[in-house]
N, C-alpha and C positions, 0 to 999 in steps of 0.2 A: 292725403294719408300716404306716408312712406312705407313701402314694403320691399323686401329683398328676395332675390332668386339666386340660388347657388348652382354651379355646374361642376361635376367631377368629369372624368374622362368620358364615360359613356354618354352622359347628359350633354357634354360639350359637342361630342360627335353628332348626336341627334339634332342639336341646335343648328350646327353648321350644315349638316346634310339636308335639313328641311328648307334651308334658305331663310328662316325666320330671323336670323341676325341682321338681315338686310332691310327689315321693315321699319326701322326707326329713323329719326332725323339725323342721327349719327351712328357710325359703326362702333359697337362695343369691343369688337375684335375683328381682324382680318381672317380670311379662310386659311391662309398658309400659316399664320401665326397659331391659330387654333390646332391645326394639324400638327405643328411642331410640339405644342404643349402636350397633346394626346400621346405623341411618340416619345416624350421625355423618359429615358430609361430609369431615372431616379424618382419618378412619380408613381405612387400607388393608385390603384383603381378608384379608391374612395376619397382621395385627396381633392380638395376644392381648388379649381384652376381659375374660376372666374365668378364674380359676384356682380349682379345687376341691381341697381336701385331704381325703383319706379315711384313716381308721384301719381297716385291713381293708376292710369294706364299708360302714362308717358314715361319713356326712359329718361332718367335724370342724371345718371352717372354710373360708373363701373370701377372695379378694381381687379387687377389680375395678379396671380401668384405663380411662381415657378418653384416647385418643390425640389429640394436638394437634401443632401445628408452628409455628415461627417462620419468617416469610418476611423475610430480611434482605438487602436489595439484590438480590432475585431468587434467592437461595440458600435452599433449604428445609432447616431443622433440625428433624428429627422427634423427639418425645419423648411421654411420657404422664404424665398425672396419676393418682395413686392416689385412687380414689374411694370404696372400701369395704375394710375389713379387719375380719373377724370370726372369733373362735374360740369354739366352744361351751364352756361352763364344764366339761363333762364331760371335755374333752380338754386342760384347762390343764396346763401343766408339761411338755409333750412338745415344746416349741420349734417348734410348728407355724406360729406367726406368722413366726418367723424363716425357716423353710423356704419359706413363701409369698413372703416378701420377696425372698429370694435367687433364687427362680425368676423373679420379675418383673425383677429386676436383670439376670438372665441373658438373658431373651428380648428385652428392650429395650436391652441392652448398657449399662446404667447411665443411659440417658436418661430419668430419672424426676424428677418434681417433685411436691410436696405442699403443700397449704395447708388452712386450716380444720380442723386436727387437734385432737383431745382431748389433755389433759395425759398420759393413759395412753399413747396412740399416739405422742405426741412423745417420751416416755421410751424407747419401743421403737426408734423411728427413731434416736435419739441413740446407743443401744447398739450399732447396727450400725457406727457410726464412719465412715459413707460420706457423710453429708449435710452440707451447708454452708448456713448461714443467709443469705438475701438481706436487704437493708434492708427493715424492715417497713413496712406502710402504716399510717398513723395516721389515725383517723377519729372520727366522732361518732355518738352515738345520741341522737336528739331524741324527746322525749315530748310528745304532744298531748292525750292523754286519760288518765284514771285507769283502772287495770285491777286493782284490789285483789282482786277476786273470783278472778282466776287467779293473780296473783303471790304473794299471802300464803300460801295453802294449799300452793303448790309449795315455797316456802322454809321455811314453818313448818307442817308437817302438823297440828300441834295446833289450828290455827285453821280446819280444815275444817268444823267445826259452825257457824262464823260466816258461812258463805257467804251465807245469806239477808240478813244485815245488811250484808255487804260489797257485795252486789249493789245494795241500796237506796243505799248511800253512793256508789257508782260512778254510779248513775243521776242522783243530785242534783248531784254535782260536775260530771258531763259535761253536764248540762242548763245549768248555769251557764256552762260553757265554750262551749257552742253559741251562747248569747246574746252572749257576749264576741266570738265569731268571726263573727257575723252581718254585720259590715261588710266582710268578705272577699268581694268580689263577683266575678262572672265577668269575666275580663280583656276589655278592649275590642279588643285587637289580634287578628289572625286566628290561629287555631291549629286543629289537628285531633288527635283521639285515635282511633287505629286499632287493630286487633287483630293486625296483623303489619306488617312493613317493606314499604313499597310501592316501586314502580319509581322514583318521583320522588325517593326518598331516597338511591338508590344513588350518584349523582354527588356529592351533599353529603357522605356518609360517606367517600367515597374521598379527600377532601381532608385527612383526618386520619390520623395514625398509629394504626392499630387492628389487632388480631389477629382481628377478626370482620367478616365480610362480611354482606350481606343474606341470603345463603343460609344462613350458620351461625346467625344470630340467629332466622331463621324456622324453622330445624330445631329449635331449643330450644323455640320457642312451639308448634310443631305436634307435637312428640314429648316432652312434659314427663315428668320423672322422678316428678312428684307429680300425682295426680289428685284431684278433689274427692270426698270420701266418707269412710267410717270407716277408721281406721288398721288395717292388717293386722298383728296381733300376732305373726305367724309370721316377719316380716321386721324386722330391727333398725333399718334406716336409713329415712329419709324416703320414704314412698310415697303417703300420702293426707293431705289436710287438708280442713277444712270449706270453705275458699275458697282458690283459687290461680289468679291471673289476671295475664296480661302485658298491657301497654298500650304502644303505640308513639306517642310525642308528637312532633308537628311544630309549630314556631312560625315565623311569617312576620314579616318587617319591613314597614315602611311602603310599600316598593316591591313588595310581594308576592313577595319572595324568601325562601327558606328561611334562617333564621338560627340555629335550634337543632333538634336531634333527640335523643331519648332513649328508652330502654327502661326502663319502670317495671315492677316485680314486686310484687304485693300478695299476701301469704299470711296469712290469718286476721287481717287488720287491720294487719299489719306490712309496711312499705314498704322496698323497696331500689331503687337506681338502678344496674342493672348496666352500662349504657352511657349516656354523655352526650357529645354533640358540639355545640359552640357556636362560632360565628364572631364573635359580638358579645358585648356586656355580658350577664351572666347574670341581670340583673334581671327581664326578661320571664319567664325560665324560673322564677325564684323566685316571681314573682307567680302564674303558672299552677299551680306546685307547691303553693303555699299554698291555692289554690282547690280543687285536687284533694284535698288532705289533709282539708279541711273537708267536702267533698261526700262523700267515701268513709269518713268517720269513722275516719281512720287513727290507730292507737294510737302507733306508733313509726316512725321512719325511721332506718335504719343506713346511713351514708354514709362512704365513703373518698375521695370526690371532693374533693380538697383545696381547689381554687379555689372550688368551690361552697360548701364549708363556711365559708371566709373571708368570702364575700359574705353568707351567712346570718347570720353574726355581726353584720354591720353593717345587716341588714334590720330595718325597723320593723314590717313587716307579717307576717313569718313567725310562725305561731301556736304556737310551742313553749312548753311550760310548765316544761321541765327538759331538761338535756343532760348527758351524760357521755362521756368519752373511750373510744375503742376502739383495739385494735391487731390487725392481721391479719399473721401471720407466714408467710413462704414458705421452703421449704427445697428445694434442688436436690442431687441426687446429684452427687458431685464429678466424675464422668465427664461429666455434662451441662455443668457449669460450664466444664470444660476444653475441651469440644467447641465451645462458642460463641466468637464473636470476643472478643478481649481488651477488657475494660472495657465489655462489653455490659451494658445495664440493660433488663429487660423492660418497665418502665413500664406495669404491668398496670392495667387499669380494674377496677371492682368486680365485673364479671361474668366475668372471665377465670378459667381453671381450670374447676372444676365449679360455682362459685358462682352462675352464672346459672341453674343448674338446680334450686336449692333455695331 
């Protein structure tokens, strides 16, 4: 017999504090991810953050939600992002995923959004018949260094014995690229690289349409879903990486006024730009970004920042060696679409949803 248990902020805190979340064959959530959900400044105390599905007394699966809202001309429209959905192989075929989804639809009254989903999950969402696609974001992935040691064995397991050779190949090629990029020097204009959003950035950010405030960005920085360390094999979703760091970038113009701010996220040498706010030409930001990429030995940059990508195409200094197109799709439950103002377009930045957390 399948039955469900839901957790709001207080209930999730008690679940984690008691250690009961560790008693199952697999983890339904990590402690640090739970703490992050509890600290989410956009989550109300009564909103459901986690739903567990049990087959009799055995944990069969779970679904996680990240509450969010739109502030449209002073009116708040609350909804939640689906952030995890997992069913143990032992319980496949019992329609547990559908049961969990329908529970979330019920408690959030259909105010649900999803992005960064796997093909398998997308198939499940489409089967429910309740989701509508938004216009996707088209982006780019830029490559700056070779990484055959990791890429080839992942795509072609038979090449695993060749890792020592691939490692030497990477070292030689990347040494050559470092020589090529040695002319990319530290920018001469004033800039700062901080570990969180400072007070000086608040007024600047407020001039832009954004769904994230200083408090929310700092919440993500201070309560990450991913910690540095070895992966917990008992949890399916992202929880640990060798390196995971946020950087808050500030660029000033010749009159010592803020001209650009951005949040950068580096995970194991792979870079994202969750948020970018710029009042002037993006050339200074591209110059600083190029310097940052070289200094931090960045392997790839994934960017859906359309204007930035267009400027990068025209840049002669940007140190990419290859690029390819990306697409990020978003789906809204039809009740969320109908609840929002007519012709409303979210105009998400790269970090919106739970993307800034991973």
